[in-house]
N, C-alpha and C positions, 0 to 999 in steps of 0.2 A: 448126763447121758451123751450116752455112744451112741456112734453111727448106725450102732446094728438098731435101735431106735428107734428111727430118725430115717433108717430103709422101711422097715415094719411098717410105719404111717405111711408113710407115699405112698405104699403095694397097696393101701384099704382107701385109696385117692377113687379111686373107679367107684367102688361100697358106698360112697355120699352123697346124699341125694344133690342133685342140680345147682342145688341154691344155693348152697352149703360150700360146693364146689372149692370156686374162686376164695372163700374166705377160710377153709381150711389149709389149699393150698400155700398162702401167707404162712400162716401161723409153722406153720412144716418148711418153708425154706425161709422161714426167722430165725428156727431153731435150727433148723441146714447152716446160714450166715454163720452166728456162732461158731459156729461150729469151724468154716472157713471163710474164705473169699469166695464168692460169690458174685456176677456182675451180670445179669443178664436184664431186661428188654419183652415186656410183658403184653403184643398190640392191646389194643381198644377192641370194643364189644364180644363179641360170642368164638365167631373164629381164636385159637390161638397159632393158626399158622400164616406166614406174610406170606405178602407176594414174592420176595423173593422166593422163599424155599420153595414155592409152587414152582416160580418159570423154569430150578436149578431141576427142579424132578421133571417139567417139562423137558428140557432141553437133554436128557440127563436117560430118558425115555425117547425121546427122535434122533436123538443118538446108536442108540442101541437095538433100532429100529434100524438104520440101516445097514451098520459092523450087520447084524443078522441079511438084512436085502443082499449085500455083500459077499456071504457068505454063501448063500441062495445059487449066486450071480455065478461066482464061483463051478460051483458044489454040478450045476445043469450048464453045460458048456454051448448052448446056443442062446442061453439071455447073456452070452458076455461080453456083444457090443453093446449092449441098451444100458443106457442110465437108467439111472434113478431119481425115482423121488420118494422121500421121505414124510409120511404126518407124525403127531406127533400122537397120543394115546389124547384123544379127548376130554376123556372122563377121572383127568387128574386135573382138580382144584383145591380150593382149600377148605373142604369138606371131606376128598377123597385126595393125598395125597400123594401113594401112587396110584393112580386111578385102576384099572384091569386089567394091564401085565399085556396089552396087545397093542397094534401101534399098524398103521396102514404104509404097504409101503408101493410105488409104479411104474414096472420095470416098462421108459420105453424107449421104442422107435429111435433110431439118430434121423433119422429121417421125418417123427411124427408120428404117433398113432401109440396106441396103448397096446404091448405085447403082455402082460400079467398085472394081474393086483392080484399083491399080497397080503397077508397078515401078518404076521409079525412079533415074536414076543418082546416086551420091553425088562426081563427081565436072565430069560436063558436062552444059551448058545448055546447050547442041548437042542431045547425046542425048537431051536430055527425060527425062518417063518413054513407058508402052506402059498397055498397057492388056492386063493379066496376063495374057488369053488370048490374044491378039498377041507379049505377052515369053516363051512358052512354042515358040512356033515358030520364032523366030530363031536366028541366031548367039550371042546373050546368054545364055542359056539356060542356055550352057555354064556362064556367068562363075560362078554363081549359087552363093552356099555354100564355092567353092577361093579361096583366096585371094591374091589379083590383087598380087602384087611388084613391078611397076612401076607400079602409082600413084603420085603424088606422098604425099608425107613431108616437113611435114605439109600432113595434107584444106586444101583453099584453098577460104574460104566464096563460092558464086555471086553474081554480081554480076547487074546486066546490063547 
């Protein structure tokens, strides 16, 4: 057997009925295992993701929200002296590993009190953040709370 055959068999995995998927995966892994040295840990239950992966995704999303909120803060100078409280993408869970792509951030005045509530992309520095009231008026608002299967996994930390 060659690796091309193994790859083609693995590509067919989503087409297999739900009840047969685990058996099919085990056979495909056994074939691959005969060709390569593979060390896999498959968790119990229906979810094939682990708490560590979910927590890593949440941490990256929260850091990306903070990154975008800082850029927003620097772009709009009147927010310069505010503190940022970033939130995570609450859609990230075992069933939706990359979430909806949005997390909240609050710009807080040094003496307390909210100056602005933001919605920030967890995946794009070019989209960045929008003030919540503006976010609610644009096309991105329909993504809030809806699992976005088109997002990259794993989430990539944003940088300049």
